[in-house]
C-alpha positions as CSV (number, residue, x, y, z in Angstrom):
1,X,95.2,98.1,99.5
2,X,95.7,94.3,99.8
3,X,98.9,92.9,98.4
4,X,97.0,90.3,96.4
5,X,93.9,92.1,95.1
6,X,92.2,89.9,92.5
7,X,90.5,92.9,90.9
8,X,93.8,94.7,90.3
9,X,96.5,92.3,89.1
10,X,98.5,95.0,87.4
11,X,98.8,97.1,90.6
12,X,99.7,94.0,92.6
13,X,102.4,93.1,90.0
14,X,103.9,96.7,90.1
15,X,104.0,96.6,93.9
16,X,105.7,93.2,94.1
17,X,108.0,94.3,91.2
18,X,109.1,97.4,93.1
19,X,109.8,95.4,96.2
20,X,111.9,92.9,94.3
21,X,113.9,95.7,92.6
22,X,114.5,97.4,95.9
23,X,115.9,94.2,97.3
24,X,118.0,93.7,94.1
25,X,119.6,97.1,94.4
26,X,120.2,96.8,98.2
27,X,121.9,93.4,97.9
28,X,123.9,94.3,94.7
29,X,124.5,90.7,93.4
30,X,127.9,90.1,91.9
31,X,126.6,89.0,88.5
32,X,125.0,92.5,88.0
33,X,127.4,94.8,89.9
34,X,131.2,95.1,89.9
35,X,133.2,95.3,93.2
36,X,132.8,99.1,93.3
37,X,129.0,98.9,93.1
38,X,128.7,100.0,89.5
39,X,126.5,98.2,87.0
40,X,128.2,95.7,84.7
41,X,128.0,96.3,81.0
42,X,126.3,93.8,78.6
43,X,129.2,92.0,76.9
44,X,130.9,88.7,76.5
45,X,134.5,88.0,77.6
46,X,136.3,88.2,80.9
47,X,136.5,91.1,83.2
48,X,134.8,92.6,86.2
49,X,132.7,95.1,84.1
50,X,131.1,92.6,81.7
51,X,128.1,90.3,82.0
52,X,125.8,88.3,79.7
53,X,122.9,89.0,82.1
54,X,122.5,92.8,82.1
55,X,120.2,94.6,84.5
56,X,117.6,95.5,81.8
57,X,117.2,91.9,80.9
58,X,116.9,90.7,84.5
59,X,114.3,93.3,85.5
60,X,112.3,92.6,82.3
61,X,112.2,88.9,83.0
62,X,111.4,89.5,86.7
63,X,108.4,91.7,85.7
64,X,107.0,89.1,83.3
65,X,107.4,86.3,85.7
66,X,105.8,88.2,88.6
67,X,102.8,89.2,86.3
68,X,102.4,85.6,85.3
69,X,102.4,84.4,88.9
70,X,99.9,87.0,90.0
71,X,97.6,86.2,87.1
72,X,97.7,82.4,87.8
73,X,97.3,83.0,91.6
74,X,94.2,85.2,91.0
75,X,92.7,82.8,88.5
76,X,93.1,79.9,90.9
77,X,91.5,81.9,93.7
78,X,88.5,82.9,91.5
79,X,88.0,79.4,90.2
80,X,88.3,78.0,93.7
81,X,85.6,80.3,95.0
82,X,83.4,79.5,91.9
83,X,83.8,75.7,92.6
84,X,82.7,76.2,96.2
85,X,79.6,78.1,95.0
86,X,78.9,75.3,92.4
87,X,79.2,72.6,95.0
88,X,77.0,74.6,97.5
89,X,74.3,75.0,94.7
90,X,74.3,71.4,93.8
91,X,74.1,70.3,97.5
92,X,71.1,72.6,98.3
93,X,69.0,71.0,95.6
94,X,67.0,74.2,94.8
95,X,67.9,74.5,91.1
96,X,66.0,74.6,87.8
97,X,67.1,72.1,85.2
98,X,68.9,74.8,83.2
99,X,70.7,76.0,86.2
100,X,71.7,72.5,87.1
101,X,73.1,71.9,83.6
102,X,75.2,75.1,83.8
103,X,76.4,74.1,87.3
104,X,77.3,70.6,86.2
105,X,79.4,72.1,83.3
106,X,81.2,74.4,85.8
107,X,81.6,71.5,88.2
108,X,83.3,69.4,85.5
109,X,85.8,72.3,85.1
110,X,86.4,72.4,88.8
111,X,87.2,68.7,89.0
112,X,89.7,69.1,86.1
């Protein structure tokens, strides 16, 4: 399985998400864990056991951001390949009028 498989963005997201979580739990950043290695509680105020950025919030945001990045990356790759095909079709000159109109519409999107 490729890491960035455009046909399976959810699987790619889950794989990257699990890798990021493993790194997060191995490094145990101070804003999520106390000096003993226990998770901090969601609360305001001072103390070593409280945080306004709890683990559940951080991992939820990480998952959403990773999914967004994977979707954008895959979309750009698909459009990039489509633009190459459009340019190749225009340069060959072997098109009907209808096909040329469709390709020109796609070509306009590629230039944007």
